[in-house]
C-alpha positions as a Python dict, from the first residue, in 0.01 Angstrom:
ca = {
    (1, 'M'): (0, 0, 0),
    (2, 'A'): (276, 116, -281),
    (3, 'R'): (464, -114, -391),
    (4, 'D'): (857, -178, -359),
    (5, 'S'): (907, -345, -662),
    (6, 'N'): (1324, -379, -562),
    (7, 'A'): (1225, -470, -206),
    (8, 'E'): (1008, -692, -371),
    (9, 'F'): (1294, -860, -564),
    (10, 'E'): (1516, -837, -265),
    (11, 'K'): (1344, -1020, -36),
    (12, 'M'): (1291, -1276, -264),
    (13, 'A'): (1614, -1366, -330),
    (14, 'E'): (1662, -1299, 55),
    (15, 'N'): (1368, -1553, 110),
    (16, 'L'): (1592, -1788, -167),
    (17, 'K'): (1903, -1777, 74),
    (18, 'D'): (1678, -1850, 420),
    (19, 'K'): (1455, -2180, 262),
    (20, 'T'): (1857, -2348, 91),
    (21, 'G'): (2120, -2153, 195),
    (22, 'K'): (2212, -2043, -104),
    (23, 'S'): (2251, -1663, -232),
    (24, 'L'): (2022, -1584, -571),
    (25, 'D'): (2407, -1504, -726),
    (26, 'E'): (2490, -1890, -608),
    (27, 'W'): (2223, -2069, -791),
    (28, 'V'): (2261, -1866, -1101),
    (29, 'A'): (2595, -2064, -1074),
    (30, 'V'): (2474, -2371, -1051),
    (31, 'A'): (2191, -2292, -1343),
    (32, 'R'): (2517, -2192, -1613),
    (33, 'S'): (2760, -2447, -1498),
    (34, 'S'): (2463, -2697, -1576),
    (35, 'G'): (2509, -2603, -1948),
    (36, 'I'): (2094, -2615, -1995),
    (37, 'E'): (1993, -2353, -2242),
    (38, 'K'): (1683, -2303, -2260),
    (39, 'H'): (1459, -2120, -1996),
    (40, 'G'): (1160, -2424, -1918),
    (41, 'E'): (1476, -2712, -1968),
    (42, 'I'): (1625, -2401, -1645),
    (43, 'I'): (1342, -2392, -1455),
    (44, 'K'): (1299, -2837, -1442),
    (45, 'F'): (1637, -2891, -1398),
    (46, 'L'): (1670, -2678, -1041),
    (47, 'K'): (1301, -2852, -985),
    (48, 'E'): (1411, -3262, -1107),
    (49, 'T'): (1778, -3213, -974),
    (50, 'H'): (1748, -2984, -707),
    (51, 'G'): (1413, -2965, -529),
    (52, 'I'): (1449, -2526, -626),
    (53, 'T'): (1066, -2444, -609),
    (54, 'H'): (918, -2343, -899),
    (55, 'G'): (848, -1945, -861),
    (56, 'Y'): (1271, -1975, -714),
    (57, 'A'): (1386, -2209, -1036),
    (58, 'N'): (1192, -1944, -1253),
    (59, 'M'): (1293, -1683, -1088),
    (60, 'I'): (1670, -1799, -1102),
    (61, 'A'): (1633, -1880, -1467),
    (62, 'H'): (1476, -1473, -1558),
    (63, 'S'): (1858, -1391, -1370),
    (64, 'L'): (2003, -1694, -1557),
    (65, 'K'): (1901, -1551, -1846),
    (66, 'Q'): (1893, -1179, -1834),
    (67, 'S'): (1537, -1177, -1970),
    (68, 'A'): (1304, -827, -1834),
    (69, 'A'): (1096, -1099, -1577),
    (70, 'A'): (1429, -1001, -1398),
    (71, 'L'): (1469, -674, -1447),
    (72, 'H'): (1253, -600, -1116),
    (73, 'D'): (1342, -239, -1216),
    (74, 'D'): (1168, -321, -1504),
    (75, 'R'): (860, -491, -1368),
    (76, 'D'): (596, -95, -1409),
    (77, 'S'): (692, -79, -1759),
    (78, 'L'): (605, -518, -1806),
    (79, 'L'): (255, -404, -1647),
    (80, 'E'): (217, -155, -1878),
    (81, 'Q'): (253, -338, -2170),
    (82, 'Q'): (64, -593, -2102),
    (83, 'Y'): (-244, -296, -2103),
    (84, 'T'): (-153, -127, -2432),
    (85, 'G'): (-328, -163, -2775),
    (86, 'A'): (-638, -418, -2797),
    (87, 'K'): (-596, -517, -2413),
    (88, 'A'): (-603, -111, -2331),
    (89, 'A'): (-1000, -239, -2208),
    (90, 'M'): (-890, -507, -1981),
    (91, 'R'): (-716, -223, -1749),
    (92, 'P'): (-1033, -70, -1545),
    (93, 'I'): (-1095, -463, -1466),
    (94, 'Y'): (-716, -567, -1322),
    (95, 'D'): (-809, -217, -1077),
    (96, 'R'): (-1020, -303, -981),
    (97, 'L'): (-929, -695, -881),
    (98, 'L'): (-632, -533, -760),
    (99, 'Q'): (-815, -311, -489),
    (100, 'E'): (-1041, -580, -365),
    (101, 'I'): (-729, -788, -361),
    (102, 'M'): (-525, -541, -149),
    (103, 'T'): (-772, -488, 141),
    (104, 'F'): (-690, -891, 198),
    (105, 'G'): (-357, -831, 415),
    (106, 'D'): (-68, -601, 370),
    (107, 'D'): (231, -864, 352),
    (108, 'I'): (86, -940, -25),
    (109, 'Q'): (287, -870, -331),
    (110, 'V'): (187, -786, -655),
    (111, 'V'): (436, -885, -906),
    (112, 'P'): (421, -805, -1340),
    (113, 'M'): (610, -1061, -1475),
    (114, 'L'): (583, -1021, -1930),
    (115, 'A'): (255, -1194, -1977),
    (116, 'Y'): (72, -1163, -1596),
    (117, 'V'): (39, -1012, -1264),
    (118, 'S'): (145, -1305, -1002),
    (119, 'L'): (-30, -1210, -611),
    (120, 'R'): (220, -1362, -400),
    (121, 'R'): (198, -1369, -2),
    (122, 'N'): (390, -1677, 145),
    (123, 'K'): (365, -1753, -207),
    (124, 'Q'): (207, -1718, -526),
    (125, 'F'): (-171, -1755, -441),
    (126, 'A'): (-341, -1582, -759),
    (127, 'C'): (-243, -1465, -1121),
    (128, 'L'): (-464, -1152, -1248),
    (129, 'K'): (-389, -1233, -1701),
    (130, 'P'): (-577, -952, -1990),
    (131, 'A'): (-590, -1268, -2193),
    (132, 'T'): (-777, -1157, -2489),
    (133, 'K'): (-927, -762, -2581),
    (134, 'T'): (-1227, -812, -2398),
    (135, 'R'): (-1148, -1128, -2073),
    (136, 'M'): (-907, -1151, -1793),
    (137, 'D'): (-830, -1503, -1689),
    (138, 'V'): (-830, -1470, -1274),
    (139, 'G'): (-539, -1752, -1187),
    (140, 'I'): (-637, -1897, -821),
    (141, 'K'): (-403, -2144, -621),
    (142, 'L'): (-692, -2344, -415),
    (143, 'K'): (-619, -2683, -266),
    (144, 'G'): (-910, -2902, -250),
    (145, 'V'): (-1207, -2737, -396),
    (146, 'A'): (-1458, -2855, -645),
    (147, 'P'): (-1445, -2677, -917),
    (148, 'T'): (-1814, -2459, -1049),
    (149, 'E'): (-1916, -2393, -1414),
    (150, 'R'): (-1777, -2033, -1294),
    (151, 'L'): (-1476, -2190, -1109),
    (152, 'T'): (-1261, -2376, -1365),
    (153, 'E'): (-1031, -2689, -1291),
    (154, 'G'): (-647, -2544, -1427),
    (155, 'G'): (-550, -2202, -1563),
    (156, 'F'): (-281, -2044, -1757),
    (157, 'N'): (-2, -2192, -1557),
    (158, 'G'): (111, -2468, -1357),
    (159, 'M'): (106, -2238, -1040),
    (160, 'V'): (-219, -2185, -1033),
    (161, 'S'): (-484, -2499, -984),
    (162, 'H'): (-907, -2281, -1041),
    (163, 'L'): (-953, -2014, -1345),
    (164, 'V'): (-1238, -1778, -1312),
    (165, 'K'): (-1334, -1561, -1654),
    (166, 'V'): (-1419, -1217, -1619),
    (167, 'T'): (-1505, -1009, -1904),
    (168, 'E'): (-1655, -739, -1661),
    (169, 'I'): (-1643, -548, -1389),
    (170, 'G'): (-1956, -642, -1283),
    (171, 'E'): (-1828, -985, -1219),
    (172, 'I'): (-1604, -916, -951),
    (173, 'D'): (-1877, -1056, -707),
    (174, 'D'): (-1853, -1153, -375),
    (175, 'E'): (-1817, -1469, -486),
    (176, 'L'): (-1522, -1478, -656),
    (177, 'I'): (-1342, -1239, -397),
    (178, 'A'): (-1393, -1446, -181),
    (179, 'W'): (-1240, -1802, -432),
    (180, 'L'): (-942, -1561, -395),
    (181, 'R'): (-943, -1469, -61),
    (182, 'Q'): (-961, -1803, 62),
    (183, 'A'): (-658, -1822, -163),
    (184, 'Y'): (-474, -1566, -1),
    (185, 'E'): (-512, -1729, 365),
    (186, 'G'): (-363, -2050, 212),
    (187, 'A'): (-23, -1939, 96),
}
């Protein structure tokens, strides 16, 4: 399924209004009126004061700050920027992972951010990040799954619970795909 970044952004904005009763513009006004300027502090304010989930708080903060990640027309360029220079060698791994993940269902949203790609269904279930020129970090949101030597606890952001480090296409195996599918099904 071809990704339509404009439609993805609009759908997320619609969901924000449905879940909170306020539009994105209204939430941006709330955040602006707080007088808080730092991105992370805006997110904390929205989460703690208004009970907004992290993903929506991040979207509101980016929209307020008019950052590149909020400009949904720039999403494709954000992806391209991730795989230029030294990290270009990680692009085949990203492409293969995405190819496998997209077989899970036609409801997956692929949302490039500044440093990683968020994979969402009803909520984020995984993130793909070219961590170094030789390693892709696959962040997976799995509840109640014990870590293993390969599936470590934690990740590169608070939206994932586990991390798998991939250094070659051959490591995209049935085990990794099963963890990703489990996260997708739980989202």
